[in-house]
N, C-alpha and C positions, 0 to 999 in steps of 0.2 A: 360557726367556725369559718364559713365561706368568706364573710366580711373580713375576719382577722387575717386569713391566708392571703386574700386579695390585697389588703393593705400592706402586709409584709412584703409580698412580691413586688408591688408597685413602688414602695419606698426603697427597698434594696435594689430593685431593677434600675430605678432612676440614678442611683449612686454607682451602678455597675456598668452603665452604658458605654463608657470609654473602653472597658475591657471586653464586654460582650458584643457590642455592635459598633466598633470604631468607624466603619465605613458609613453607616447611617448618620452617626454623630457628625462626621466630617462633611457629609453632603448638606446637612442642615446648616452647619456653620458657613460653608462656602456659599450656599444659596441665600440664606437669610441673615447671616451674621451670628457672632458668638452670643450677643444679647438675646436673640430669639431662642437659641439652644439653652442658655442658662435659665431663661424665663420658663420654658417648657419643663425643664428638669426640676426647677423649684416648685412649680405648680404640682407636678406629679409627686414630688416628695411630700409636700404639705397634705395633699389629698391622701396619699398612702399613709402618712403618719397618723392623721385623724382616723382613718378606717382601721388601722392597726390597733390603736389604743382603744377605740370603741369596740372593735371585734374581740380584743383580748378580754376586756371587761365583761362582755357578753358570754364568752366561751369559758373563761377560767372557772367559774363556780361549778360547771358540769364536767370539766376536764378530768380525766382519770389520773390518779396518782401512778406514776411509772416507777419511781424509786423513792426511798426515804433518804432525804439529805443526810450527809454525815454530821455527827455531832460537832466536829471541828469546822464545819462549813461556815457557820455564822461568824466565828472569830476570824477566820481567814478572809471572809467577805468584808469585815470591818477594817481590814488592812488594804485589800485590793481596791475597794471603791474610792476611798480618799486618794489613793495613788492614781487611779483613773481620772479623777477630777483634776489633779495637778497636771497630768499628761495632756488632757484636753485643753486646759488653760495655756499650756506651753505652746500649743499650736498657734496661738494668736498673740502671745506676749512679745513685746518689742522692747529692746533689741533682741536678736536671736541669742538665746542662752545655750548652755551645755545640753540641757534636756532635748531641745529641738535639734541641735546639731548632731547629737548622738542618735536619737530615735528617728530623725528625718521626717517621720509622719506621726508625731506624738498624739494627735487626735485619734488616729486609728488604733494606736497602742492603748489609749485610754478607754476606747470602746471595747477592745478585747478584754481588758481587765474588768470593766463593768459587767460585761456579758458572762465571763467566767465566774465572777463573784455571785451573780444571780443564779447561775446554774448550781452553785454549791449550796444554795438555801431554798431552792424550789424544785420539787420533783414531779410536778404535774405536767401533763402534756402541753398545755398552752404555754407555760413558761419555758419548757424545753424547746418548743418550736420558735418562740420569740428570741430567747437569749442564745440558743444554739444557732439560729439563723444569723444573728449578728456576729457571733464568734466565727462562724464559717465565712461570712462576708469579709471579716478583717484578715483572715488567712489568705483568701483568694485575692483580695486587694493588694496585700503586701507582695505576693508572688507576681501579680500583674505589674506592679511598680518596678520590681526588680528586673523583669523581662524588658520593660521599656527603657531601663537604664537612665532614669531621670537624674538630672544634676543635683548634687547634694547642697544643702545650705551650710554656711560656715558660721562658726561661733563668733559672736561679737562681744557680749558682755554678760557677766553673771547677774546683772540687773534683770534680764529677761527671766532667769530662773527664780529670782526673788518675787517678781510679779506673778509668775505662774504658781508658785507655792501659796502666795497670799490669796490669789483669785480662786485657786482650787480649794483651799481651806474654807473660804467664805461660801463657795458654791455647795460644798459638802455639808457645811453647818446649816445652811438654809434647808436642804433636803432632810437633814437629820432632825431638825426641830419641828418639822411639820409639813414642809412642801411636798414630800413624797406621799404622805398620807392624804393631803389635799388633792393632789393631781391624780393619784392612782388608787386611792382607797386602801392602801396597805401601809400601816404604821411600821416604823423601823424598830 
């Protein structure tokens, strides 16, 4: 469990530095440049991701069941996860479509949908910590962004939405037909 928790904290901490330690972040950027900061954050994220996945696989078989997922959880998750994939794709689709212009941070919204969906179908402590941690992160991130008052992105073309829907559908299909089972050992 220690490996899992350390990986989760390292991964989410690297993504929360701008909110949690803005002074440290700015000092590194001022002293060594934005590339050094991004490199360190990327390295911490990759190490955290690896430890988190490995630790979750080690801990999950022995993790206690905390609750029995609701019967409607699976059907709801089958709607939320594809929507999450589309939102994540909208973050990178160009030109900026309605999804990105409306959500402003569609990747974070996609992660929130993904995390909520997984909480609806997994009642063990390892899953609650993993997906609950990500869901909590998305809420804190959105509050932090709202406080910073970042400039919003403007709608350009529906083409961005079409690209996001297509890319999201392809990503979800890949996970559905076997990538999820291959990567995480859990068939859908």
